[in-house]
C-alpha atoms as one frame of an Amber mdcrd trajectory, in Angstrom:
protein
  79.344  98.585  94.404  78.912  97.093  97.863  82.217  96.749  99.750  83.530
  93.287 100.561  84.451  92.247 104.111  87.981  93.183 105.141  90.383  92.154
 107.876  91.683  94.686 110.358  94.872  94.123 112.349  95.759  95.579 115.734
  98.855  94.302 117.466  98.714  90.501 117.501  94.972  90.461 116.790  92.960
  90.419 113.589  89.241  90.424 112.853  87.127  90.108 109.725  84.759  93.073
 109.441  81.670  92.997 107.239  80.230  96.094 105.573  78.552  98.190 108.249
  74.868  98.248 109.061  72.957 101.517 108.912  72.870 101.526 112.731  76.681
 101.312 112.804  76.978 104.092 110.220  74.606 106.202 112.301  76.696 105.573
 115.453  79.935 106.573 113.688  78.619 109.778 112.118  78.542 111.909 115.318
  82.091 110.848 116.162  83.272 112.037 112.763  81.338 115.285 113.066  82.786
 116.002 116.518  86.346 115.389 115.367  86.333 116.776 111.813  88.526 119.780
 112.696  91.019 117.781 114.786  93.875 115.478 113.851  95.510 112.689 115.793
  92.476 111.701 117.878  93.212 108.099 118.828  90.169 107.963 121.122  87.881
 108.652 118.145  89.624 105.968 116.085  89.186 103.448 118.911  85.482 104.342
 119.183  84.968 103.947 115.431  86.735 100.575 115.274  84.870  99.443 118.387
  81.537 100.157 116.674  82.588  98.005 113.716  83.722  95.172 115.995  80.591
  95.249 118.150  78.393  93.240 115.754  80.561  90.136 115.251  83.302  90.538
 117.859  81.611  92.031 120.936  84.243  90.894 123.428  87.013  92.469 121.331
  85.046  95.722 121.101  84.746  95.872 124.882  88.492  95.572 125.514  89.814
  97.304 122.380  91.589 100.080 124.298  93.637  97.479 126.197  95.210  95.972
 123.067  98.872  96.718 122.458  98.916  98.470 119.087 100.401 101.523 117.412
  98.763 104.748 116.286  99.426 103.698 112.687  97.602 100.407 113.219  94.498
 102.023 114.712  94.531 104.622 111.920  94.690 101.868 109.283  91.893  99.926
 111.013  89.746 103.050 111.218  90.306 103.752 107.522  89.056 100.263 106.661
  85.976 100.737 108.860  85.207 104.117 107.290  85.529 102.579 103.835  83.191
  99.713 104.806  80.672 102.275 106.044  80.825 104.329 102.865  82.469 107.361
 104.488  85.535 106.903 102.255  85.261 105.892  98.609  86.594 102.480  97.694
  89.472 102.813  95.269  89.381 100.249  92.497  92.207  97.769  92.938  93.704
  99.538  95.937  94.254  98.219  99.441  95.623  99.847 102.569  98.513  98.025
 104.146  99.540  98.642 107.708 101.648 101.729 107.997 100.378 103.348 104.792
  97.901 105.499 106.695  99.667 108.129 108.760  98.608 109.389 112.176  97.211
 112.487 110.436  94.440 110.228 109.047  92.976 109.845 112.525  90.072 112.307
 112.863
């Protein structure tokens, strides 16, 4: 089943993210491969979310690192992006609320 668009929240900002294109999936894959043995990599999470934002919210993608947000928020946003790209299975009837994804979820 194709994922539905979702909203990600970082600090006082929110954006609607559509399912990823194959080009976006391809751009994310090397980041995941490079960080698969590490935990707590906020830079990787920012890069992954930035790729998702780049299609519909280019200006937000460019200044993403300057947004005031917590590690939990970027981890939750990254989890949504990875789900929209098919890297994480969509759980039927489940949704990730802010704070439910711990910092250990960051690649």
